[in-house]
C-alpha positions in Angstrom: -3.4 4.7 -28.9 -1.9 1.4 -29.9 -2.7 -1.9 -28.3 0.9 -2.4 -27.2 0.8 0.9 -25.3 -2.4 -0.1 -23.5 -0.9 -3.4 -22.6 2.2 -1.7 -21.2 0.0 0.7 -19.2 -2.0 -2.2 -17.8 1.1 -4.2 -16.9 2.5 -1.2 -15.0 -0.8 -0.6 -13.3 -0.9 -4.3 -12.1 2.7 -4.0 -10.9 1.8 -1.0 -8.7 -1.3 -2.8 -7.5 0.7 -5.9 -6.5 3.2 -3.9 -4.6 0.7 -1.8 -2.8 -1.5 -4.9 -1.9 1.6 -6.6 -0.6 2.4 -3.7 1.7 -1.3 -3.6 2.8 -1.1 -7.4 3.6 2.1 -7.0 5.6 0.7 -4.0 7.6 -2.7 -5.5 8.4 -2.2 -9.2 8.6 1.5 -9.4 9.3 1.9 -6.6 11.9 -1.6 -7.0 13.3 -1.8 -10.8 13.6 1.3 -12.7 12.7 4.1 -10.7 14.4 1.9 -9.1 17.1 3.8 -10.8 19.9 7.2 -9.7 18.7 5.9 -6.1 18.2 4.2 -6.0 21.6 7.7 -5.9 23.1 8.0 -2.4 21.7 6.0 0.5 23.2 4.5 3.4 21.2 2.9 6.2 23.2 2.4 3.8 26.1 0.7 1.1 24.0 2.2 -2.1 22.7 3.2 -1.7 19.1 1.4 -4.9 18.0 -1.8 -3.6 19.6 -1.3 -0.2 18.1 -0.9 -1.6 14.6 -4.0 -3.8 14.9 -6.1 -0.8 16.1 -4.6 2.3 14.6 -1.4 1.8 12.6 -2.9 -0.3 9.8 -5.5 2.4 9.2 -2.7 5.0 8.7 -0.9 2.7 6.4 -4.1 2.2 4.3 -4.6 6.0 4.0 -1.0 6.5 2.9 -1.4 3.6 0.4 -4.4 5.4 -1.1 -2.5 8.6 -1.6 0.5 6.6 -3.0 -1.8 4.9 -5.5 -3.2 8.3 -6.6 0.2 9.7 -7.1 1.5 6.6 -9.0 -1.6 6.5 -11.3 -1.4 10.2 -12.1 2.2 9.7 -13.1 1.3 6.6 -15.1 -1.5 8.4 -16.8 0.8 11.3 -17.9 3.4 8.8 -19.1 1.0 7.1 -21.4 -1.0 10.3 -22.3 -4.2 9.1 -20.5 -4.4 12.3 -18.5 -6.6 14.1 -21.0 
C-alpha cells in the first residue's frame, strides 16, 4: 500500500475521532455541567433531564459512540483494503 493511501486513511480516521470526541464532550461536559440548569427544566421519567444526563444519559451516549466508531472504522478499513 502506498504512503499516500495510508495518509488518506489516517486523515479520515482522525476526522472520525474528532467528530466523535466533540459529541462525547457535548454529551458529558455540555449537557452534564454547562447546560444542566436549562436541561433541568425538562423532565424525563420523573427526573430532571440535566440530572439524568449527568448520571445516565452520558453513559448511553458513550456506548453509542463506541459502536459508531466500530462501524465507521470497519467501513474505513474496507475502503482502504485494511480489512484483511
